[in-house]
C-alpha positions, -999 to 999 in steps of 0.1 A, spaced: -227 -720 3 -204 -728 -27 -202 -703 -55 -190 -703 -90 -156 -686 -96 -148 -665 -126 -124 -683 -150 -105 -667 -178 -89 -678 -211 -80 -665 -245 -105 -662 -273 -103 -650 -309 -113 -613 -311 -119 -599 -347 -113 -562 -347 -133 -538 -368 -107 -540 -396 -112 -578 -398 -79 -587 -381 -79 -617 -357 -63 -613 -322 -62 -634 -291 -79 -615 -263 -83 -627 -227 -118 -628 -215 -142 -645 -190 -149 -682 -198 -185 -690 -194 -195 -655 -184 -229 -639 -184 -228 -630 -221 -212 -663 -233 -244 -671 -252 -243 -639 -273 -207 -626 -273 -195 -644 -305 -164 -659 -288 -143 -686 -306 -113 -706 -296 -79 -687 -297 -52 -695 -323 -16 -697 -311 -3 -678 -342 -25 -647 -335 -10 -617 -317 -24 -608 -283 -46 -577 -280 -33 -555 -252 -59 -533 -236 -47 -498 -229 -64 -465 -222 -63 -457 -260 -68 -492 -273 -99 -511 -261 -123 -537 -274 -160 -534 -281 -182 -541 -250 -218 -537 -240 -227 -524 -207 -255 -543 -189 -271 -530 -157 -293 -543 -129 -320 -517 -125 -326 -526 -89 -290 -521 -76 -273 -501 -104 -245 -527 -107 -231 -532 -142 -211 -558 -161 -192 -550 -194 -186 -582 -213 -164 -583 -244 -181 -589 -278 -156 -608 -299 -172 -601 -333 -189 -571 -348 -218 -593 -358 -224 -604 -323 -221 -568 -311 -246 -556 -337 -271 -583 -329 -277 -570 -294 -302 -542 -290 -304 -518 -260 -329 -533 -237 -319 -569 -243 -314 -590 -211 -287 -614 -199 -288 -635 -168 -258 -627 -145 -247 -648 -116 -242 -626 -85 -221 -636 -56 -242 -646 -25 -273 -654 -46 -285 -689 -55 -302 -675 -86 -293 -653 -115 -302 -617 -119 -314 -601 -151 -292 -573 -164 -304 -551 -192 -282 -537 -221 -280 -499 -215 -249 -488 -234 -228 -500 -264 -191 -492 -260 -175 -495 -294 -140 -505 -302 -113 -477 -301 -79 -480 -316 -53 -452 -313 -40 -446 -348 -5 -451 -360 16 -420 -354 23 -398 -384 61 -399 -389 79 -367 -398 96 -361 -431 132 -350 -430 143 -326 -458 178 -327 -471 201 -298 -461 210 -276 -490 
């Protein structure tokens, strides 16, 4: 049985401050209809995901198996439009049909702040 493979590309991600970034994400993924993605722009910087710097996501879960998916939400408008309990159809490996996953948790954007630089006093 043939199965669909995950494909990735860059999309425009608008952070909570209104700055546009290029962020790598799944192309045609389960939340593509609701995630607010738009084409990337070559002049934008790339968002680098770290432990202290992560994008907004919504966790969806299959209640039968407990499996989850955490798609990226590229705009705050798209993120705010989803309510807990909303459903997306997820393609699962080995199954010919999709499985409904339910929104169970909203994971907001987190940005580590700019470090506070120390001030050097002149010697007297």
